[in-house]
N, C-alpha and C positions, 0 to 999 in steps of 0.2 A: 500529241506528238511533242517530244522534247526539242528545245532549240539547240542545234549542235554548236552554236556560237556562244553558249553560255559562258559566264565568267568563271565558274567553279570548274576546275580541272582536277584530274587524278594524277597527271603526269606533268612535271615541271621540267622542261628542257634545260640543259646546261646553259648557263650564262658566262660572259666573259670572265667573271671572277673565278670560275672553275679552272680556266685556262691560265689565268694570271698566276695561279699558285704553282703551276709546272715551271721548272726551270727553263729558261730560254723561250717561253711560250710566245707564239705569235711572230717569231723572228727566225729566219734562217741565214743570219748574218754569218754563221760559221761557214756556210757553203762558199761564198764569194769573198775569198781571201786568198792570199798566196800560201799555199801549203808548202812547208820547206822540207818535207820528207816523210818518212815512214811514220815517225812519232806524231807529227801533227795529224796525219790521216787517221792513225789509230785512235787518237784522242777524240777526234770528231765522230768517228764511228761509235765510240763509247758513249758520247753524248747523244747521239741519235737513238741508240738502243735503250739508254736510261730514259729518255724522253718517251719513247714508245711504251716502255714498261709502266711509266707514271700515268700515261694516257689510258692504258689498259686498266689500271687501278682505278682511275676516275670513272671509266665506263662501268666497271663492276660495282663500285660503291655507290655511285650516284645515278646511274641509268638503270642497270640491271636490277638493282635492289627495288626501285620503284615499279619496274615493269613485271616483277613477279609477285608484287603485292596485291591487295584488294584494289580494285575488283578484277584486275587483269588475270589473276590465278583462276578464275571461274570460266574463262574462255577455252575453247578447245585446242588452242595452240599457245605456246609460250616463247618468250624471248630467252635465249640461253647463250652462254659463252662457249665457243668452241675453240679449243687449242690445236694449233697445227704443229705438224712435225718440225717446221722451221722456227718454232719458238714464239710465234705471235698468237693472239687470241682475238677472235672476231665475234661479234654479236650476230646470232642467226635465229630465224624463226623455226621452230620445230614443233611437232605433236608431242603431247606429254609422254607418250609411249616410245618416243624416238624413232617411229616408223617412217617418218618423212620429214624433210627439212627444206627450207628455202623461202624465197620471197613469194612464191606462188601461194603459199598457205596464207600469208598475210593478205594477199590480193583477194583470196577466196573469203577471208573473214570480213573484209571491208565490203565485198559485194553481197554477202549473205544478209538477206532481210531479217535474219534472226539475231544479228549482232545488235546490241542496244545503240540506238542512235546517239545517246549522250556519251558514248565512248569513241565515236568515229574521230573527232578532233584529237583526242588523246592518242588513239592508235596511229593517226597520221603523224602527230608530232614524234612519237616513238620511232617510227619508220625513218623519219627525216633525220633524227638523231642517230640512229643505227647506221644509216648510209654514210653520214659525215664521219662519225667516229671510225668506222671500218676503213674509209679512205685515208684518214689522217694516220691511223696505225700502220696501214700498208705503206704509205709513202715514207714514214720514218723508218721502217724496217728496210725498205729498198735502199734508202739513202745510206743507212749504216752498212748494209752488205757492200754496196758499191765502194764506200770509203774503205772498208776492211779489205776489199779486193785490190783497190789502188794502193793501200799500204803494202801489201804483199808484193805488187809490181815495183813499188819504190825501192823496197828492200832488195829485190833481184837486180835492179839497175845499179843500186849502191855496191852490191857484191861484184857485179861485173866491172864497174869503174875501179873499185879498189884492187881487183885482181890485175887489172891492166896496169895500174900505177906501180905495182911491184916490179914490173920489168923495165921501168924508166929509171935511169940513174938519177940519184938525187940532184946532181948539179943541173940536169936538164929540167927536171920536175919543178924545181924552185925558181926557175926564171920568171 
């Protein structure tokens, strides 16, 4: 029986250096500041979406590439990228024929005594990486959507304010 805690691994989880390459990685300093209006909110939404897209790229190039290679491609399930209608992409477990998808497939693979013991630690590391990346991608997408929605509300507030100012005589308005 092989030692599942061996030093040799097929999968290498992302390290901090992968995130340091991303613009603004590890910081949400942009969230806690005084937004001055629509433009600031739109800029921050764009930053969130750009960071989300960069993270999706990291997931695809550094995680998915490993997970579909040897020896993982020999397993009855695979890790795949699923693009949503909202424009995000998540990592999902699925059967090769795409007949089923979900974490239950991974759980079955781990529980199956036919799964090589020497792959269990790698499969666990891949699953932890998948969970974390999906959460980070989801949060960035949600923050970007919220900021975009707030920008729209700020624009409506500005329009209402400017419409009201039109009816105030300049002498009164400039006091």
